[in-house]
PAPA-265461 format. One record per residue (C-alpha): residue number from 1; residue in one letter; x, y, z. Coordinates in Angstrom, 1 decimal. Example, Ala and Ser with C-alpha at 12.3 -4.5 7.8 and 13.67 -1.06 7.14 Angstrom:
# residues 2
1:A:12.3:-4.5:7.8
2:S:13.7:-1.1:7.1
//
This chain:
# residues 362
1:M:0.0:0.0:0.0
2:S:1.1:3.6:-0.5
3:I:2.3:5.4:2.7
4:P:1.4:9.1:3.1
5:V:4.0:11.5:4.2
6:T:1.8:12.6:7.2
7:L:2.1:9.2:8.9
8:T:3.9:9.5:12.2
9:G:5.3:7.3:14.9
10:V:3.2:9.2:17.5
11:A:0.0:8.5:15.6
12:L:0.9:4.8:15.4
13:A:2.5:4.4:18.9
14:Q:0.1:1.7:20.0
15:A:0.7:-0.2:16.8
16:G:4.3:-0.7:17.9
17:L:3.0:-3.8:19.9
18:R:2.3:-5.6:16.7
19:K:5.1:-7.3:14.9
20:G:5.8:-6.3:11.3
21:L:4.3:-2.9:11.3
22:A:6.7:0.0:10.8
23:L:6.4:3.3:12.7
24:F:7.5:6.3:10.6
25:F:9.2:9.3:12.3
26:P:9.5:12.3:10.0
27:S:10.2:14.8:12.8
28:T:12.5:14.8:15.9
29:T:11.1:13.1:18.9
30:T:11.6:10.4:21.5
31:Y:9.9:7.0:21.5
32:T:9.5:4.5:24.3
33:I:9.7:0.8:23.4
34:P:6.3:-0.7:24.4
35:A:7.4:-4.3:24.7
36:S:10.6:-6.3:24.9
37:G:11.7:-7.9:21.6
38:W:13.8:-7.6:18.5
39:Y:13.5:-4.3:16.6
40:R:14.7:-3.0:13.2
41:L:15.9:0.6:13.5
42:S:16.5:2.6:10.3
43:A:17.9:6.1:9.8
44:L:17.9:8.0:6.6
45:G:19.9:11.2:6.2
46:A:18.6:14.3:4.4
47:G:19.6:15.1:0.8
48:G:21.6:18.1:-0.2
49:S:20.2:20.7:-2.6
50:G:21.5:21.5:-6.0
51:G:23.1:24.8:-7.0
52:A:21.4:27.5:-9.1
53:I:22.7:29.9:-11.8
54:F:20.9:32.5:-13.9
55:T:22.9:34.5:-16.4
56:T:22.0:36.2:-19.7
57:T:25.6:36.7:-20.8
58:T:28.0:33.7:-20.6
59:G:25.5:31.0:-19.6
60:G:26.1:28.6:-16.7
61:T:25.4:25.3:-15.2
62:A:24.7:23.9:-11.7
63:S:25.5:20.6:-10.2
64:G:23.1:18.4:-8.2
65:G:23.0:17.7:-4.4
66:G:24.0:14.4:-2.9
67:G:21.6:11.8:-1.4
68:G:21.5:11.1:2.3
69:G:23.2:8.1:3.9
70:F:21.3:5.1:5.4
71:A:22.1:3.1:8.5
72:E:20.1:0.1:9.9
73:S:20.4:-2.2:12.9
74:E:18.5:-5.1:14.3
75:V:18.7:-5.1:18.1
76:Y:17.0:-6.6:21.1
77:L:15.4:-3.8:23.2
78:V:13.7:-4.2:26.6
79:K:10.4:-2.6:27.5
80:D:10.6:1.1:28.3
81:T:13.9:1.7:26.4
82:I:13.8:5.3:25.2
83:L:14.9:6.0:21.6
84:T:16.0:9.5:20.9
85:I:15.3:10.3:17.3
86:T:16.7:13.3:15.5
87:I:15.6:13.9:12.0
88:G:17.8:15.9:9.6
89:A:16.4:18.7:7.5
90:G:16.9:18.7:3.7
91:G:19.3:21.3:2.4
92:A:17.6:24.6:1.7
93:S:16.8:25.4:-1.9
94:A:19.0:27.8:-3.9
95:A:17.7:30.7:-6.0
96:S:19.6:32.8:-8.5
97:S:17.7:35.9:-9.7
98:V:20.5:38.3:-10.4
99:S:22.3:37.7:-13.7
100:A:25.7:36.1:-13.3
101:T:25.3:35.7:-9.6
102:G:25.1:32.0:-8.8
103:V:24.0:30.4:-5.5
104:A:25.4:27.2:-4.1
105:G:23.1:24.6:-2.6
106:T:23.0:23.6:1.1
107:A:24.0:20.3:2.6
108:G:21.4:18.0:4.2
109:V:21.5:17.3:7.9
110:A:22.2:14.0:9.6
111:T:19.5:11.7:11.1
112:T:20.3:9.7:14.2
113:V:18.6:7.1:16.4
114:T:20.2:6.7:19.8
115:W:19.3:4.4:22.7
116:S:21.0:3.3:25.9
117:D:23.8:1.3:24.3
118:G:23.9:2.3:20.7
119:T:23.5:4.9:17.9
120:I:22.9:4.7:14.2
121:Y:24.0:7.7:12.2
122:A:23.1:8.7:8.6
123:A:24.8:11.9:7.3
124:G:23.1:14.3:5.0
125:G:24.2:14.7:1.4
126:A:26.5:17.5:0.4
127:A:25.4:20.5:-1.7
128:G:25.7:21.2:-5.4
129:T:27.3:24.3:-6.7
130:F:27.4:26.5:-9.9
131:N:29.7:27.2:-12.8
132:V:30.2:30.1:-15.2
133:T:33.7:29.4:-16.4
134:N:33.7:28.0:-19.9
135:A:35.1:24.5:-20.6
136:T:35.2:23.6:-16.9
137:T:33.2:21.1:-14.8
138:V:32.0:21.3:-11.2
139:A:31.3:18.1:-9.3
140:G:28.0:17.4:-7.6
141:G:27.6:17.1:-3.9
142:V:28.9:13.8:-2.4
143:G:26.5:11.4:-0.8
144:G:26.1:11.3:2.9
145:W:27.9:8.5:4.8
146:A:26.5:6.2:7.5
147:S:27.7:4.4:10.6
148:G:26.6:2.3:13.6
149:G:24.4:-0.1:11.7
150:N:24.9:-3.8:12.2
151:V:22.8:-4.7:9.1
152:I:24.1:-2.0:6.7
153:N:25.7:1.4:6.4
154:A:25.1:2.7:2.9
155:Q:26.4:6.0:1.4
156:G:24.1:8.2:-0.6
157:G:24.7:8.8:-4.3
158:A:26.6:11.8:-5.6
159:G:24.9:14.6:-7.3
160:G:25.4:15.0:-11.1
161:A:28.3:17.0:-12.3
162:A:27.8:20.1:-14.5
163:T:30.0:21.1:-17.4
164:H:29.9:24.7:-18.7
165:T:30.0:25.3:-22.4
166:T:29.6:28.7:-24.0
167:N:26.2:30.2:-23.3
168:N:24.6:26.9:-22.2
169:A:22.2:26.4:-19.3
170:G:21.9:23.2:-17.5
171:G:21.8:21.2:-14.3
172:G:23.1:17.9:-13.0
173:G:20.6:15.5:-11.4
174:G:20.3:14.9:-7.6
175:G:21.7:11.7:-6.1
176:G:19.6:8.9:-4.8
177:A:19.8:8.1:-1.1
178:G:21.5:5.1:0.4
179:S:19.2:2.1:1.3
180:P:19.3:-1.6:2.2
181:Y:20.2:-2.1:-1.5
182:G:23.5:-0.3:-0.9
183:T:25.0:3.0:-2.2
184:G:22.5:5.3:-3.9
185:G:22.7:5.9:-7.6
186:A:24.4:9.1:-8.8
187:G:22.6:11.9:-10.5
188:G:23.1:12.2:-14.2
189:A:25.8:14.6:-15.4
190:C:24.9:17.6:-17.6
191:S:27.2:18.8:-20.4
192:T:24.7:20.1:-23.0
193:T:25.8:22.7:-25.4
194:V:22.5:24.6:-25.3
195:A:20.1:23.5:-22.5
196:G:18.9:20.5:-20.5
197:G:19.4:18.5:-17.3
198:G:20.6:15.2:-16.1
199:G:18.2:12.7:-14.6
200:G:17.9:12.0:-10.8
201:G:19.5:8.9:-9.3
202:S:17.5:6.0:-7.8
203:V:18.4:3.9:-4.7
204:T:20.4:1.7:-7.0
205:F:21.1:3.2:-10.5
206:A:22.4:6.4:-11.9
207:G:20.3:9.0:-13.7
208:G:20.7:9.5:-17.4
209:A:23.3:12.0:-18.5
210:A:22.5:15.0:-20.7
211:T:25.2:15.5:-23.4
212:G:23.5:16.8:-26.5
213:T:22.5:20.1:-27.8
214:T:19.1:20.5:-26.1
215:S:18.4:17.4:-24.2
216:N:17.3:15.8:-20.9
217:G:18.4:12.6:-19.3
218:G:15.9:10.1:-17.9
219:G:15.4:9.5:-14.2
220:A:16.9:6.2:-12.9
221:G:14.5:3.4:-12.0
222:T:15.1:0.8:-9.3
223:G:15.8:-1.7:-12.0
224:A:17.8:0.2:-14.6
225:V:19.6:3.5:-15.3
226:G:17.8:6.4:-16.9
227:A:18.4:6.8:-20.6
228:A:21.2:9.2:-21.6
229:A:20.4:12.1:-23.9
230:A:22.5:12.8:-27.0
231:S:20.5:15.1:-29.2
232:T:16.8:14.5:-28.5
233:A:14.6:16.4:-26.0
234:T:13.0:13.4:-24.2
235:N:14.7:10.3:-22.9
236:A:13.1:7.4:-21.1
237:G:13.3:6.7:-17.4
238:G:14.7:3.5:-16.0
239:A:12.5:0.5:-15.4
240:N:11.3:-0.9:-12.1
241:R:12.9:-3.9:-10.4
242:L:10.8:-6.5:-12.2
243:L:10.2:-5.2:-15.7
244:R:12.6:-4.1:-18.4
245:T:10.5:-1.5:-20.0
246:A:10.1:2.2:-19.1
247:T:7.4:2.6:-16.5
248:T:7.0:4.5:-13.2
249:A:5.0:1.6:-11.7
250:S:6.3:-0.5:-8.9
251:A:7.1:-4.2:-9.3
252:D:3.5:-5.1:-8.3
253:G:2.2:-3.1:-11.3
254:I:0.7:-0.3:-9.2
255:T:1.8:3.2:-10.1
256:R:2.7:5.2:-7.0
257:D:3.7:8.5:-8.5
258:G:0.9:10.7:-7.2
259:I:-0.7:10.9:-10.7
260:T:-2.8:7.7:-11.0
261:A:-6.2:8.1:-9.3
262:G:-6.3:6.5:-5.9
263:F:-2.6:6.2:-5.2
264:G:-0.4:8.9:-3.8
265:Q:3.4:8.8:-3.8
266:G:4.9:6.5:-1.2
267:F:6.6:3.3:-0.2
268:D:5.2:0.0:-1.6
269:F:4.2:-1.4:1.8
270:M:4.4:-0.7:5.5
271:T:6.4:-3.9:6.5
272:D:10.1:-3.3:6.1
273:P:9.4:-0.1:4.0
274:F:13.0:0.7:2.9
275:R:13.0:-2.6:1.0
276:G:9.7:-1.7:-0.6
277:L:11.3:0.6:-3.2
278:T:10.6:-0.9:-6.6
279:G:9.4:1.9:-8.9
280:G:10.5:3.1:-12.3
281:G:11.9:6.5:-13.1
282:S:10.2:9.2:-15.2
283:A:11.4:10.4:-18.6
284:G:13.2:13.6:-19.4
285:S:11.0:16.4:-20.7
286:A:11.2:19.5:-22.9
287:T:8.8:21.2:-20.5
288:T:8.0:19.6:-17.1
289:S:8.9:16.0:-16.1
290:V:6.3:13.9:-14.3
291:K:6.7:12.3:-10.9
292:S:8.5:9.0:-10.5
293:G:7.8:5.7:-8.7
294:S:9.0:4.6:-5.3
295:G:12.8:4.7:-4.9
296:A:13.3:6.2:-8.4
297:G:14.5:9.5:-9.8
298:T:12.8:12.0:-12.1
299:G:14.0:13.0:-15.5
300:G:15.8:16.2:-16.3
301:A:13.7:19.0:-17.7
302:Q:13.8:22.3:-19.6
303:G:11.5:24.0:-17.2
304:T:10.5:22.1:-14.0
305:S:11.5:18.6:-12.9
306:G:9.0:16.3:-11.3
307:I:9.0:15.0:-7.7
308:P:11.0:11.7:-7.3
309:G:9.7:8.8:-5.2
310:P:11.0:8.2:-1.7
311:L:14.8:8.1:-1.6
312:G:15.1:9.1:-5.3
313:G:16.8:12.3:-6.6
314:S:15.2:15.0:-8.7
315:G:16.3:15.7:-12.2
316:G:18.3:18.8:-13.1
317:G:16.9:21.6:-15.1
318:G:18.3:24.1:-17.6
319:A:16.8:26.2:-20.4
320:A:16.7:29.5:-22.2
321:A:13.4:30.1:-20.3
322:A:11.9:32.6:-18.0
323:T:11.8:30.2:-15.1
324:V:13.8:27.0:-14.4
325:A:13.2:25.0:-11.2
326:T:13.9:21.6:-9.9
327:A:11.8:19.6:-7.4
328:T:12.2:18.9:-3.7
329:P:12.6:15.1:-3.3
330:F:10.1:13.1:-1.2
331:F:12.6:11.7:1.4
332:G:16.4:11.5:1.4
333:G:17.3:12.3:-2.2
334:G:19.3:15.2:-3.5
335:S:17.8:17.9:-5.6
336:G:19.0:18.7:-9.1
337:G:20.8:21.8:-10.1
338:A:19.1:24.6:-12.1
339:G:20.3:27.0:-14.8
340:S:18.6:29.7:-16.8
341:S:19.9:31.9:-19.6
342:L:16.9:34.1:-20.4
343:T:15.3:36.1:-17.6
344:G:15.5:33.8:-14.5
345:P:15.1:33.0:-11.8
346:A:16.8:29.6:-11.6
347:T:15.7:27.7:-8.5
348:S:16.8:24.3:-7.1
349:G:14.5:22.3:-4.9
350:A:15.4:21.7:-1.3
351:G:17.0:18.3:-0.5
352:G:14.7:15.6:0.6
353:P:14.2:15.5:4.4
354:G:15.4:12.7:6.6
355:L:13.3:9.9:8.1
356:A:13.6:7.2:10.8
357:V:11.6:4.0:11.0
358:V:11.2:1.6:14.0
359:E:9.7:-1.9:13.4
360:R:9.2:-4.8:15.8
361:I:10.5:-7.9:14.1
362:G:10.5:-10.5:16.8
//
C-alpha cells in the first residue's frame, strides 16, 4: 500500500506492539519501546540541494546535491527503552535571480537514532554548486555516509556534475539516497551545449546524462539506469525492479507516482518499507517532467523537474526560459541543479528530508 508523508510514529504508537508494522518518524522526537523484543531501527539522512545559476551573458550550469546516507540495525530492546530520534532537514533550496550571480546549494542534515547502548547515524548529502567558467566542470555534492548499523551502512549517491560550455544552461541531477540495497545511484551529469538537465538517481542506479544540444536525461529506476540524452529532447526513465520497459509503476504493477487516481506517492508497503522501493523513473522532458515511482529518480527538464519517489533524486533543469526549477525530493534524495539563460530566476528544490523507522520484528 502507499504510505502518506503525514504518517507519524506518534500516531501509530500503540501499533508498535504488533510485529511487522513499521512506525515512521518524519520529525525529531523520543519513542518509548512498548514491549521487549527484536526491533529493526533505520535512519535516513537528508539530501543536499543543487546549486542555481541565472545569467544572460555567458551561460552557466549547476550541479546536483548528494543523497542522504542510510544506517540500519536489528537489536533486542527491553520494554521502556527510550529511543532519541533526531531527523535531519533537507538542504535549503538555492535561487539565483541576479544575472551572473550563482548560488550554491546547502548540505542536508544527519538523522540519528540513539538508545542506551547504541547509535545509528546517517549523514546528509553535500550541496551542489554552480559554474560560469567556460570549458570547466563542477562536481555534484557527495552522498552522505553512515555508521553504527549492524545490518548495513550505505552512502548516498553523488549529485550529477555540471560542465559549462559557451552560453549553455543546465543542471546535474540529484543523487539517490543510500538504502538496504547499498549505495545510492548518482545523479546524471549535464554537459549540454544549449540547454537541459541530467536525470535523478534512484536507490540503485544512476540517472541518465544530458550530453547533446538541447536534451534531458531520464530518471533512474530501481531496475535500470535512466536513458542518456544525446540530441533529443526526451529520454526514457529507468524500469522498475521487475520489468525491463520504461514505466513508473512498482514491481507489483501499481503506479505510486501521485498521478494515478487513488494512489499517492509513497513506499510500496508498511512492512520493512525501505526494501519496498521498486518503482521506475520518469522520462526527461522538454517542459515539465512527471513524478516517478518509489525509490526512483525523475528526468531532467527544460522547465520544472517532477518529484521523485521516496529516496530518489530529482532531475536537473536548464533552459533559455523565464523560469527554471527543480523539485524537492520526497525523502532522502538530493535535488537537481538549475540553470537559466533568459530572464530567470533559476531555483533548485530543497533536499529531501530525513526519516527514521522503527519496526518490531521478533
